Each structure stands twice: as structure tokens, then as C-alpha cells.
N, C-alpha and C positions, 0 to 999 in steps of 0.2 A: 495390372498393377497399380498399387495404390501408393499414392506419393506421401511424403513426410507431414506434407500440409493438410492432406487428406485424415491424417490420425488423429486430428482435433476440430474443436466446434468454431464455428467463426466469430469474431471479435465482438464479444456482449456489448460495448459502447456502441459501435457501429450497428450490431442490430437494433437495437433501440431506436437509435438515429432513423433507422429505417422505418421504423412503426411511426414516428410522425409522418411518412410520408402517405400513410395508408390511414390515418385517423385525422381528425379535424377539432383541437379544441372548441369549449362551447361558447358561442360567442360574448364577448364581453368579459370574457375571462382570461387574461394573459397566461401565457404558459408559465409554469412552475418547472425548471429543469432540473431537478435533485439526481441527476443519473450519473453524473461524471465527477469528480475528486480532482477538480482542476481550478485554479485560479483565473477567474475571467476579466482583470484587470491587469494591466502591464507592469513591470518593473517599476519601483519607485523613481520620481524623477533624479535624485542624485544618481542611481546606477544606469537609468538611462543616458543621462549627459556623458557619464562614463563611458558608457559603450560607444555613444556615438563619436568621442576622441579619441578610442582606440580604432575604431573604424576609420576615421581620417587620420591620424598620426604613424599607427603603430602597423608596420606592412606585414608583420609577423602572424596576425589574427585572421590573416586571409591564406595563410600557408599551412601544410602539414607541420604537425608538432610530432613528439615522444609520443609513441603507443601508449604508454600507461599515465600519460599526462604531464601537465606544467611542473616541472620540479619545484617551484615556489608554491602553487597549489597543494601539492604532495606534503609539502613539508608545514604549510598553516593546517592542513587537515590532521595531520600527524600531533602537532603541537596543541592544536585547541581539543582536539579527542582526549591527548593524555592528561589534560588537565581537568577537563569536563569527566571523566571516568574515572580518574585516580589511577589511573595504569602509565604504561609505557609504551609506546605506540613509535616506530620510526618510521620516516619518509619511504623508505625502501620497502615497507609492509603496507602502503597506500598505492592503490590506482585510482585514476579517475576514468571514468566511463562516460559514453553517450547515453546517459539516464540510469535510472537504477535498475532497468528492466534488462539492458543489456548487463548491468553488475551480475544481476542476476542468472542471466545466460551464459556468462563467462564461468562463474562461478561452478554450474553445471557441468560444463566443456571440460573444466579442469578438475572435478572430483570423481567425474562417472563415465560409466561407456552402457553401449546397448545392452539392455537386460537387468540393468542395476535397479537398485528400489531408493525412493524418496518417501519419506514420511511428510504428510502435508495435512495440518489439522483443517477440519472442516467447522463451519464455511471457510473456504479456500479464497485468496486472491486468483481469479480467473487465469492472468497470464502467467503465474508461475504452473499451472496445471497446463495451460497449452504448450507452453515450451518442453515441458517435460516429454509429453505426448511426442511434439516433433523430434525430441531427441533419442526418443526410443528408450526413455528411460519410465519404468511402472511406478506409478503413483499410487502411494499406500494411504487412504483416507485414515485420519484420526478425527474420530467425530470428537467434539466439545460438549461438555455438558450444558445443562441449561443456563449455566453462568456465562457461556461461551469461553473458558478457559481450557486449555490442553492438559489433559492429564499423564504425567510422564511415566506413571505406571502402565498406563493403558498403552502410551507408543512404547516401553519397553516389550511390551507382550508380541508387537507387530514386526519387531526387528529380527532378519533372515540374513543366513550369509551374504546376499546380496543387496543388503543395506549399506547405503554409503552417507546418508545425511537425514537431519531432521530439519526444518525449516517452520521459523517462528516470524512472524509479523507484529510487531507491536510499539505503538498504538494499532491497533489490529483494523486491518481491512479485509472484509466489510463491517465486521462487527463493532469497531471503534474502542473495545474494551484495552485500557492498560494492564498488560501481565504484570503482576507482583514479582519483584526482584527475586523472592526463593523459588518461586515457579519457573523463571530464565536459568536460575542458578542451576536448579534441579536436573532439568534438559541438559544444560551443559555438563555436571557432572555425569548425566547417562554418556553422553558423547564420548567424554573422557575414558568410562567405563568399558564401551563397547567397540574403542576405537573408530567413531563415525567424528562426522564435522557436523557443529551446529551451525546453519545459515541463519542469519538474525537482522531480517529485514527492519529496520528503523528509519523510514522515509519520513514518518510522521514525529520524530522525535522531538523538533521544535513547538510541538503544541500538546507536549505531553503536561497533563494539570498538576504533575507531581513536581515539588520542588528538588532538585538535586539531580544528581545522576540515578537515572532509572534502573540501572544494574551495576555489579561491579565486577565484571568477566574479564576486564582489560587490567583490573588491578592482581589478576591470577599472572604469575610468572609463563605459566605452561599456557596461556592462550592460545599463540599463533598455532599449536599442533590441532586444535580441536575446533576453533571459531572462523568463522567469515563474517565478516559485518559490511552489511547494505547500506547504501544513503541516497539521497534524492535531493539536490538543490532546485527542484522544480516549486516545490511549494513554500519554500523559507523565502524565496527572493523572486517569486514571479516568474521564473525563466522555463516555464514548459517548453516553448518553441526552442529553446537553444541545448536542450538535451544534455545536461551535465548532472553526473552521478557519480557514486562512489565506493570501491570495495576495498575492505581492511581487512590484510589474510597473511598470513606468512609467504615470505618472499619466493619460497619454491613453487606454492600455489599460485602466486601473480608471474611466475615465469611461464607456466603451465596457460594461465589466462590471457597473457598475451599473444598468444599464438592465436586466439581465439578473435580476439579483438584488433588483431594485426589485419585477418582476412576478412572482417566486418564491416569496420569503418574506418581503417589504417589509425585515426587517432579521433579521439573527442573533439568537437567543435571548440575552436580555438577562443572565440569570443565568447561563449556561455563559459568557459575556464576563466577567461581573465575577469567577468562580472563575478562569477563565484568569489574570486578570489578578492577581489573589491568588497563583496558583500560581507566576507568574513573578517574584513579589516576595519570595516567602518562602518557597517551597519547593524552592530547590536542592539542598540537602543531602538530604532525602527522594528527590528524583529520584536524584541519584547513587546512592543504595541501591537504587531500582527497577533501575537501569541494571546496577548490581553483580549483582542476581540474574539478570536476563536473561541477562546473559553467561556465568555461571555455569552455566544450564540449557543455552545453546548449547555449553559445553565438556562437558556432559553426552553430547550428540547425538554430539559429536565420538569423543569417548570410546568411545561405545557403537557406533559403526558398525562397527569392524572384525570385530566379533562377528557383526553383520547381514550383514556382507560373506560370511563362511563360508555362508550359507544363499543368495547369490546377489545381493542387494541392493547397491546403491551408491549413496552419499551424493554427491548433485552440487552441492548448494549449501547454505549455511547462515549464518544470519546474523539479527540482528534479532528478530522473531517465526517464522521460517520454517525448514523443512528441505524440499529438493528430493530426493526419492527415486527412484532408478531400481529398478522392481520386475523381477525375472527370469522371469515367468510367460508362456507363450505365451496370454495373453486380454488383451483390452485393459482399460486403467486403470478405467474407467469401471463396467464389470462387475465388478471384483476391489473396487471401492470400495463396491458394492452387498454383494457377497458378505460382504467383512468384518465386517460389520455383525453378521450372523447366526452368523458362524462365530467370530470372536475379538473381537467386541464392541468395534469401533474404528471410528468414523467421521471419515474423511479425504476430499479432494477429489482427483477424479482430475487427473490432467494435462489431458484431453480437455478441461476447463473452462477453459484457457489458451493455448489454440491455436487458429487455424482450422478449420473442420470437415475430416475427414480429414487432418490433419497426424499423420504416424506418430508422432512425438516425445510428442504426446500420450497417446497410448495407452501410452508407455512408464513414465510418472509417474505421481507422487503428491503432494501437497503435504500437509506436516504442519505446523499451527501448535501449535508448543509452547511458547510463551508462559506458558499456563495449568497447565501439568503440571511437576509439580517433577520434582526427581532420580529418585525411586522411580518415578512414574509413567512418566518416559523409560524407565528400564529394564524395566518392565513392557510399555511399548508396543513394545519392541524383542524383547523375548521373545515378545511374541503375533505379531508380524511373520515371526517364525524359524520358527512352528509352521504357517504357511501353507505348503501343498504340492499344486501343481499342476505339469503338463506344463511343462517350462523351453522357453522361447523361444530360437531358435538363438543370438540374439545374449546371452542373460541365462545360458547353461549357464555359469558360472565356479564356482570353488571347490570 
């Protein structure tokens, strides 16, 4: 008998960490770990001070809370998102979750049953694929073009009577690409026309390079019928260990999601929720500085790409926390990623972790999570990658 968990692959980030046990970086070269998109620094000092106060003075942070989250935080999210997107969102259309991954799982539990189908653009965020596997939901890959943008017309051709949802992640993980507003709108119209739900994961919205709202879907009065929005506080306020995310959807969908949330975690962590509320109300200027720093590192990735291209590499996408690189070598990316640890002291995730088994595009790419690497580190990363020397693939013999 095969278990639900056996239906999917091992967690990629944990798998990459195990590679470190079997490899030793070159002597004198500190490891550059660009494998995981997570802040390594603690929350800012004002937030840490507030969290310490909460632990000492507010007994409720140690207790169970409402399954769908603190009413004050739900209301604050509704108000700030309504203003940011030029739409109308009610507090009863917001749920707080134990991280954004849990929000995705809750959405799938509320929208699908066994044998249903969900369309996932590739390269995909691997945890989405893992949960669909374990939920008994068939993942329908939607290959993106060379620009890493999904095509709504290609998606339309994949829809069957069992299709329930289409998932978009923007800014994208792993590709970094920011989906144009017209692309997001076209997918929403497709969902409306075909009676589907568009699940829009905007975990990295705080680091979008574009000014203003990245789309106008919440301005559509009909948005609750065909849209589920997902978000994470982990990146914005460095609350990764406190597991605080959000899900915005119509109240009926949240009523179904509540069943899932109650049985998995009972409630989202109280301390993380209070911290998120404090961050939303008081740390906008600090967050603007964080965004500026990430955008500066993105600029360094883009500026250095020309030099790396001379060694045959190609920058396919960049944005938020990620760069997606096409390598020039005649070996698959999972083999390359393992060799990079011992040869140049770099740990990155191979493209094979973001596509279906056997997809040749995965073998040609690496994901670089650059958010925790400053400009000097990015220059060092590029210098190390340029030193790699293997036989070139026919399609990679450039420059």
C-alpha cells in the first residue's frame, strides 16, 4: 500500500542540505549558500522588543486563538490590501494561516477533491507540487516560454472537466519574473469564463520592483467568486520561524478552509500574528528600506550577468529573491549542483527540482536565491561560476 506522502518527492531544500554532508567545499572558500529563500537575520530590533513585551505581558499570545486568525490582524490586512490594490476586501474575506504554504494547502482542500486537476506553470514552486501529490490532485504542467511567463491561451487548452484551479506565483519562485498586470488579468478572465479559481501567490509582493499595485483584480466587484490570494509575512518582517501567512478569498471558501486549518494547527501562532500586526502598523518605512536593499542586489545580479554570459551562462529571470540561470554545460543541473559544492563552494538548487521528471528544461537551469548575498557576495558568486569548466552543451556553446 502506497501512502499519501510516498506519492511525492523529498523536500528539495532538505535534500540539498544533505548534499553538504557528502561534500566538502574547497579549502579557503567559505560556502556560498544560495539554495533557500529565507532571511538569515532576525526581525528588526523594534519588532523583537515588541515580541518580548508580548511574551512577558500579554497572556493571550500563549493560548489558542481563533482558527481564522486575530480579528485585528484580519481587519488590518483587509484595510491595507484594499488601499494598495484599489479594491474592496472585508475582514471576513481574510484568514491568517501558519505560513503561506499552509494557506495554499487550505485553499486546495477547500477547492478540490481526489482526482481533480490544478494547472501549475513550470518551472513551479516545488511545495505546491508536493501538496497536490499528497492531496490526490493531478498537477497539469503549463510550460512557460523562454521569458518564463505563462501563456493563458496555452492554459486554456489544458482545461478539462476536472480542472478546478490555476496557480500563479508572482514575483515568481523560482524564476523571479514579475508577471505583467495584463497577464494576471488574462488568467483571471480565463478563470471567470471557465468557472475556475485563480490562486495567486504573492509571497514576494513587498519586493516587486514596480511602483503601485501589480494588478487590479481586487477592483473587480466579482473577485471573490474566482480569486484566492496568498501572502506570507516571513520575508517582509523576517518572521520565518513564527509561521504567519494569509489567505484572501470569499467567505464561503474560507468556511471550508477553516475545517482544514482547525484540524492541522487549530490556530496560527499567536506571537507571529501580533508581530505581523505590529509590522503592518509601524514598520512601513523599515520595510521600504528592505525593499530598496533587495532591489539593489537584484541590480547587481543584472549588472554582472553580462560578464557571466562570456562563460556561456544566461540570466533567464530575476526578481524579488531569485535569479534563474541557464548553464552552458553538457551535464544535468542536479549533477552540476552537487559538483559545485566541492569545486567552487556554492550550494544552489537545480532546475530539476522545479519541473516534472524528465523535463529537459530542468536539466539546463539553476535557481539562485540571492536575497541574503550582498553585492560583494554576488560578485564572488559570479566569479566562482565563471571558473567552472566542463564540456559545453550544443545549445550552450555561446560566446
